[in-house]
N, C-alpha and C positions, 0 to 999 in steps of 0.2 A: 505494500498500500504506499511505504514510505518513496518507493522508485517512482509510483505514478504521479504522486503531488509533487515531486521533484521536476519528473518531465514537465508537467502542464505549468510549473513556475517557470521553466525553463524557457518554454513556448512563451509564456507571456512576456518574458526578458527580451526574448526576441522579436516579438511584436513591437516592442517599444524601439527596437534597434531597425526595425522596418521604417517606423516613422523617422526615425532619427537620419534615418537616410535620405528621406524627403524634405527634414526640418532642418536648416543648417545649426540652429540652436541646440540640436538633441545629439546626444549619440548615437551613431549608425552601425556599419557593420563590424565595428568593432568589441560592439555589446553581442553581436550575433556569435561572432568567434569564442567570445569569452564564455557564453553561454553553452555552444558545443564544448569546450573545453573543459569545463565543470561536467559535461555529461559524459564526456571519456574518462575523463579522472575517476568517476565512481563507480562505470561499467567496466574500466579496463581499457579503453579504447577498442572495443571488441567490434562494432559497429559504425563507429564515427569518422573512420578513416577518409572514406571518400568526402565525406561532410566537412571533415577538417579541410584537407586538400581544397574544395571548391571552397570554403569561408576564406582561407587565405589568398586565394587567387581573387576571390571577388574584393576582399579589402584593398591588396595592391591597385586592382583596375578602379575601384572608388579613388584610392587615391591620385591616380593618374588622371581620371576622368575629370575629378574637382580642378586640378591645376590645368588640365587642357582646354577644357569648356569656357574657363574665364579667360585664360591668356588667347586662344584662337576667337573668341568672340571680340574681345578688344582690341586683336592685332586687325581684323576683319574690317573694322570702322576708322583703322589708322590712328588707335590711343597712344599715345606716350606712354613711357615709363612711371610719367606724375600721374595721368589717372590712374593706371593700375595701382600704386601704392596710394596713392589718397582712396581707391576702392579698401584697399584692407584696413587703411588705418579708419574708414568709416562703419568699416564692419567691427573693427573691434569696439569703436567707441559707442555704434548702436547697441552690441550685446552687453557692454558694461553698464547700458543704461544713460550716457551722458546724453541722449536726446531725450527730449519732453517727455515726461509719462504719456504713454498714449492708451485712452481708454478702450479701444479695441485691438487685439494684437498683440500687444505689448512689444517682448525682446524680438519676436519673429520679425514684425512690421521695422521694429529700430533696427534690425538687421540689413533688411531691402532699402531702407530709405537711407541708413547710415553709408553704403555701399553706395546707394546713387550719389550723395551728396559728396561722400568724399571723393569720386570719378571727378565728378562735374567740376569741382573745386582744383581739386589737380591739375586737370585738363586744362582749366580757365588761368589758372598761375602759368601753366608751360608755355601756353600759345599766346604770349606777348605779342608778338609780332602780328598778329589780327585784330580787327576791328572788332569793338566790344561785341557786336551783334553776332559777325562769325565765330567769336570767341564761344560766345554763350550757346550758338547753335551747335557747334561741335563737342563741346562740354556735356551738352544734352544727349547728343546722340552717343558719344561713347560710355554715358552713365547707365543709360538705357540698353545698350548692347553687351555690357559687363553683368547687369542684373539679369538681362534675359538669357544670356548664355549660362549663367551660373545656375540658374533655375531649370534649364536644358540640363546641365550636369547632374543637377539633384534627381531630376526624374529619371536619369538612367542610374545613379546611383541605386534609387530605390528598388528600379526593376532587379538590379543585380542582388538585391539586397533579400528581395521576394525568392529569388533563385534560389541563394544559399540556404534560407530557411526551407525551402520546398525539399531539397536533396536531403536536409538533415532528417526533415517527417518522414520521407521516402524512405531512407535507409535505417531508421531507429522504431518507426510506428509498430512493427511487427512484435517487437521484443517488448513495447508495453502493453499492446493490446490484447497480447497473448494471456 
């Protein structure tokens, strides 16, 4: 009975990891990997070897996807490194709550708004050679591209997290259901 409770608890933790793969402020695939490791330790790694390998691959792919999505999205619209660094600073400030408290969305919305504001400000400062209106347009274009590409990256990470959890359930369900 204790093993069944542990299994369902780990599945609940994995669901939080799946949500975290979609939502930037929550832990994602790393949480899924940790839950698989716990199950492996408890059961002697009998049935989790393929799920563990898949989870490690998914974690690595998620890290690469996270970086590439934002980078390629920013480069596609001609963002400078100032816009990208501004976006990162905005994400950190938004996550830590330096943006005004929001009645709806909280830190998640703060992350998006922080990324947009940071990218806009960084790009606006960097492009001093352009007229104010052109700088503002480019800053807005860059900030939207960075946020949209990051959201696309999160969707890909979420799909990868679902796949990792599905492999775990498919490879271990028979031992719990029996």
